[in-house]
N, C-alpha and C positions, 0 to 999 in steps of 0.2 A: 398407648395408643398412636397410631400413626395421623399425623396431620394432612398428609397429602400421599399420593402415590409416588410423585417424583419432585424433588426440590430442585430447581435450576438457579445456580449461582451466577449472575450476570445477566442483564438485559440487553445485551448487544446483538447484533444480527444473528450470530449462532444460537444464541439462546431463545431469540423469538422463534426462529427457525424449528428447533426442537421442540419447544412449547407449543407452536402450532400443530406440529404432527402427533404429539401427545393428545392435545384436546380432539383432533380428529377421531382418535382411538377412544375416547370417551374417559380418558386418565384425568384425574384430579391433580393439579399441578400449582406449586406455589414457585413465583420467581421472585428472588431475592436481589436486591442491588443496594451499594452503599451510597448511590447517588440518588438525587430527587427524580420524581417522575418525568421531567422536562428533558432528562438525559437518556430517556429510553430510545434504544438503537444504537448506543455507543459510537464506536468509530466509523460505522457505515455512514452515520448521518454527515460526517465531514468529508467523506471519500469523494472521489469524481464519480463514482458508480460505475466502474468497469468490470466487465465479467469476461471472461476467457472461454469462448464457445468455439465450436468446430464444425465447419461446413454448414453455415446458416444460410438464410435466405439473404440477410445483409451481406454477408461476404459473397454470394453468387451475384447479387445486384451490382456489386462494385467491380465484378470481374476477378475475383479471388478465387482460385481452385484449392481446397483445402480437404483433408482427410484424416481420419484417425491415425493412421500408420505415419504419416508425416508429423502430426502434433505428438504422437508419443515417442518419435525419434528426437524431435526437439526437445522435449521435456526430459529424457533420459540422458540427452547429451548436456543439458544445463545442470541437472540434477548431480551428476557425477556421484552416484551412490558407491562408496567404497568401504563401508564398515559392516560388521556383522549385525549390527543394531538397526541397519537400514532394511530389514525384512518388512516390517509392517509400512514404513514409509514408502517403500517402492510399491507394495500391494495397494496403497491408497492412491499412489499417483496413477497407477494403471486404471483403478476404479474411477478415479475423476475424469481420465480421459476418454473413457468408455461412456461416463455420463454426460460429458461436455459434448460429444459426437453423437450422443443418442438423445434421450428424452429431456435433457436440461432445458433446452429452448422452448419446446412445446408445453412442458409441465409450468415453466414460468409464464409463458404468454397467456396459458388458459387463467392463470392466477391473476393476470393483469398487467405484468410488465411490458414495457416496450422499449424500443431502442433507437438511438440516434442512427441515421441511415449510413453514415460514413463510419466504417470501421477503422480503429486506429492500430497503427503499427507500432507498438511498445516494445523496448528491450530487443534491438534487431540483431544483437549478437556479436560474437568475437571474430567472424569471418571465415568459418570453416562450416560446411553443411552438416557435419556431424557433431559439432559443437554447441556451445551455448547459444540461445537466442530464437525468436521466432522466424520461421521461414517466410511467413506471410502475416498480414494483419490479421489479429484476433481479439482485439480489445473493444469490446462492445459497449458503450457508454449508454446506461440506463437513462430512458427518457426521464428526466427529473432529477438526475444526478444521484448523489448520496441518498438524500431524502426518498428519492423513487425506488432506488433498491430496496430500502426497507418497509414501504408504505404498505404493500399488500401482506407481508408477515406480521406488521402490527395491526392490519385490519382483522386478520383471522384471529391473532391473539385477543383483540379487543371483542371479537364476537363470541369467543369462549369464555371470556370475563362475564359477559352479559349472561350467559347460560350458567355460570357458577362453576365452572369446569376449572378456570384459572383465575389465581388471585395474585396480585402483584404486591409485594411489601417493599418499599423504598425506605432508604436511610437504614437498612438492616445491612451491618457489616458480618460477614461470616469470618469467626476467628478459628475454628475448627470442625473437622469433620468427625462425626461419633461412629464408633465401631464397637461392635461387641463380637469378640473371639475372631476379629479379622474381617466380619461382616458390617457393612455400613448400615447405620440405622437412623442418620439424620446429620444435623448440623446444629452449632450453637455460635453465638456472636454478640455483638453489642448493637443497641439501637442509638442511632446519632441523632443529634438536635436537628431539626428543621433547617432548611436552607433555601433562600430566594435565589441564590446565584443563577445567572444565566447559564444555558447549555454551555459545557467546555470550560467554564471559568471555576477555579479552586472552590471546594466547599469545606465546612468546619468538620472537624473530627471530635465534637463534644459529645461524650457518651451521656444518654439520659435513662438508659437501661439495658437490660440483657434479655435474651430470648434463647430457647431450645425447641427446635421443630424435628419430628420425626417423619421419615418416609423410608420406603424399601429401596429407592434408587435416587442418587444424588448427581446432577450433571454439571460440572465445571465448565463455565462458560464466560470466563472472567477476563480473558485477553491476554496480552504479552507483557513485556517489560519496558518498552520502548519510552515511556515517561519516567522512569526511574533510571536516572544517568548512573547511579551506583551500580546497580545490577547489569547495565549495559556494559560498564567497564569492567566488572568482574568477571563477566562472560565473553569479553571480547578476545577473538582469536589471534593473538599476538603472532603467532607463527605464520599466520598465513596474511594478515593485513597490517602488521607492525603495531607499534603501540597505540592505544585508543587516543583521539584527540583530547587537549585540555579544553577547547571550545567546541560545542555544539549547539545545534538549535533543536528544539524539540518538535517533532512531526506529530505527536499525539497528545493530548491532555495530561495533566498530572495523574489523575485518577486510573492511568494505564500503568499500574505499579508493581505487577507480577506477583502481588501477596499470595493469591490463591494457589499459584504453582507450589510455592514452597509449602503451603498447608496441605495440599494434595499428596505431596511427598511424605509429609508426616503421618498422613493415613495410610501410607503404604505403597503410593504410587511410584512408578519409575519415571525419570526425567531424562531423556536422551537428547544427543545434538544440542546441547544448550550452547556451544561455541558456533553455531550458525545463525546468523543474523542478516538482516536486510536494511542498510542504511544508504541514504541517497547523497551524492556529491553535488547537487544543485540547490542547496537550501538557501534560503533568504531569511533575513530578520524580517519579521511582519512587522509593518509600520503601524498596523491597527491591530495588536495582538488581542486574542481572546484568552489564552491560557498562559502560564509563565514561560519566558523564553520561546515563544511561539513562532516556529519555522514554517515557511511554505515552500514548495518544491516546484522549480521551474520544469514543465514538461517541454522540452526543447524539440523543435525540429532539427534537421541535420546540418545547417549550414553556418552556426556560430564557430568561430574558432576557439579552440580550448587552450588555455595557457596555465603552467603552473605559477605558484607564488612568486617565482623569479622571471617570469616572462618568456619561459621554454616551452614550446608546443608539445602538447601531450601526443604520444605515439598511438598508433593504431593497435589496439580496438577502442581506444579511449577517445570516442566521438560522442557527440550529445545523442542521447537515446539508444544507444547500442549496448554497451556492457558495464552495467553500474558497478559491480564488484571489482573489476579488473582496474577501473578507474579509481575506485576508493583505494585499493591495493598501490597503485601507481603514485597516488598523490601521498599516500603516509610512508612508502618507501623512501620518498624524497625528503621526508620529515616536514611536511609542509600540512597546515590544518585548514587552508584555503586555497582556492584557484580562482581562474577568470575566464568568463567568455568575452571575446570582442566581436562586436558585430555592427550592423547598420541599421538604421531605421526601417529600411525596406524588410529586413529580415525579422525584426521584433514585430512588424506589423502582422506577418503571416505565421510566424514559427513560435511565438511565444505563447504558451497556456500555462495556467497556474493549477497546481492540485487543490483540491478542497472544493466542496459544495458552494462554500459562501464567496468563493471566487469566480464561480460560473453562474451568476443569478439568471442568465438566459436559459440556461439548461434547466435549472431549478423549476423556472416559470411554466415549462411545458407549453409555451406559446412560440409558435413558429415565427411569427413576426418579430419577437425578441431576439431570437436565435439569428435571423437573417440580418437584423440590425447591428448585432454585436459583432457577428463573423464575417459578414460581407458588406455591410452597408455603412460601417462606422469609419470615420476619418482617423487614421492612426490605427495603433493596436487597440485590441479590446479595452474597454473601460478599466476593469480591474488591473490590466497589464500597465495602461498608461499612469495609473494611480501610484503603482510602485516606482515606476520610473520618475516620477515627479516627488514622490515623499520617501521613497525607501532609502535607507542607509547605505545600501550595497550598489546602487546605481550611479553612474558617472555618465554625463552627455556631454560631448565636445565637437566642435566643428573641425577640429584638425588632431593628428595623431599626438603632436608634441604637448598640447594641451591635456588631452586624454591620459598620457602616460604621467604627467605632472600630478594630475589629480589622483590616478591609481597609487601612486608612490605615497601621497599624503594620507590615502585611506589606509595604507598597510604600510607604516613607515619601518617595520622590522624587515621588509624585504625591498630590494631595488631593482626596477625594471628599467633596463638601458633602452631608451627610445629606438635608436638606430638598429639593435638587434631584433626589436620587435618589429619594426618597419621591414626588415629584410624578409622576415618569415612571412609577414602578411604578402609581401610583394610577391615572393616566390609562389605562394598559393594563388594570388591573382593572375600570375602569368599562365596558370593552367585553365583559366576560364575560357580562352578565346575559341577553344575547339570542344566539340562535344564528346571529347575522350581526353583522357588525362593519366598521368602517373601517380597524381596526388590522391591517395584513397579516399579522403574525405570528398573531393570533387566527383569522384567515381560515384561514391554514396549518394550524393546530391542528385546526379544525374539518374541513378538508380531508382531513387525515391519518386522522383517525377513520372517514372513509368508506370507508377500505381495512381490511379485516377483520383483516389481520395487524398493522397498527398499533393497532388498538383493543384486540385481544387482549393484545399484550405489549410496544407500544413508545411508545404516547401516552397519557398520563395524562388522566383526564377533566377538561375545563376548570375552573378555579378561580381565585380570586384569590389573588396571591402573598402579600398582606398578610393573608389569612385565618388566624388564629391556630390553628384547627384542623387546618390543612394543615401546619403547621410541625413542627419548627422551620425559620428561614431558614437557607439555606447560600448562601455565596458561594466560588467556585473561581477562582483565579488561573491563568490559561491563557498558556502559552508557546508559542513557535513551535518546532515539532518537525519536524527534518529527515526526509525518506522516500525519494522516488524521484527518479531521473533520467529525464526524458522526451525527452531527445535521446539521440544515441549514434552509433554506427558505422553508416554507411549500408549497407544490404543489399537485395538484389533478393529476390523471392518465394521463392527456394530458399535464402535465408540468406547467399548469397555476400557478402562485403565487397567495396564498390566502393571503386576508387582515385580519386584526384584528376581522372583523365581520364573518370570515369564507368564505366569498364570492371571487370569482377570481377578482383580480385588472386588469381591461380590458386591455389587450394588453401586458402584462406583464408575462413572462416565466423564468423558472430557471431549469438548468440541471447539471448534475455532482456534483461534491463536494460541490458546492454553494447551493445545493439543498440537501445536506445529500446524495446525490446519488439516491434521489428519495423520495418525500413525506416530506422532512425535517428529514430524518433519518431513511432508510429502514433496516439499521443493527440493530437498538436499540441499546443495551449496547455493544455488541460484533460483530466482524467480523469473516467471514470464510475464508477470503483471496480468491482472484480471482473475489471478488464481487466490488472492487474498479474500476477498467477497465471495468468489466462487466456492472456496474451501469452506468458508462459514457456512452457507448455505447447504453445501453438500453434507458436511460433517453432522451439522445439527439435524438435518433431515434423516440421516442414517441413524442416529441415536433416538429420535423420536419414533421412528419406525421399527426399532428392534424389539422383538419379542421378549428380551430379558430386561428391558428397561420399563419399570413400573409395574 
């Protein structure tokens, strides 16, 4: 006898979106999660809450002209689909762009979501109109940040819980998907001991019992592999990005372990594009960590100068906020595991933001007075940034370049930066500031960014010389590689049905969110445009929950 119509494995945003839609259809759902109830919402809670949307009122109010055709061109230029197995990822990409240019915003708005009025310009690209990157700003930060992005989905799930349609069972770790003659019949696993750890912290794996539950449909919504460094290194694309680094910082909690992807393979599902992944090059060691080896990403404006571990300036398109994977490839090509930003106090005050809801309490608060105080009224950089500058192991502050370089070499003794060589590179860039035009492509990019009113208002400092003492002190930031997202995953059709090795759906088996590469087994292709991770969780969960074949 079935215990539910549908079992959802994982209580993150994708699982919540699927469960909410299933509840609306009157289906009986059990959500299983190996973590305590306080972890509900998964990685979405820790995110900045950005969503990729197209031709929105927020964009139009900021003077941005966007449309589906431009966005699709940007997406395909970034994805670089080039494999036979990219058939479903491409279909998912096209479907998401249609959704993001169509009913996405109005549907979410009716649900109760709202957005910060300044649209962010993330991942600006590699320099060609037909290549990687966003032609225009599309990163819509949800009012309330990460918690705000999941709040309404959680509300809907809780309403269905009160009606008896949805049941949540926490500390239930799925160890296998049950099948009979290739048809999914349910799941089995271990009941873990209760744990009072705070959200994001490691929890125990002590087994106190076992369980087996039956359902005609199972949705795998368990996330990716970013917290499992062994799996990251095993899947690392050495041919494209060079060897994986020995030292990385973790951009996601340890429970993002990738277990369910392998378990779903054992049940007949096919994983594709496992070598496609998304890791950042602007990672910091968190001075106040929540999970092991906790890393925080700098969300940079365009003005910091970027140097490799030996003090050589990185080439275009390796500019702050422009081309993540090209920068990662360049750093690893040189055999380095870290790089450096060199900037001024004036730049950090306007251009440094930090990823993560916990680093943006003003946005989480949903109070305009807090946002205005933090973003426009603060002396210095926003308080979380100043806290990193004061307490972070990777920040160096000095009044002159000689002292700065001496401390940089002290922090990274395996490399040596020559002070005069660094000075000459900075001076050459500074000489390009005197005119509103330049041959230095970073200076061109800075001037271009300030043509967008959102950047000019809150994200891009007025161009100035790095060595101008009036703009100081000087700051150097040691940047580490930070693990984050799995771009490949379980292959699915547009109903989120998991496909087997023969290309046909595995009856009763579905996958959503990061476990499915955010749709199809990797709807980003090789590169992401940002805002497409939360967006993909919502879209794929919605598709699964609305699928007539689910439940």
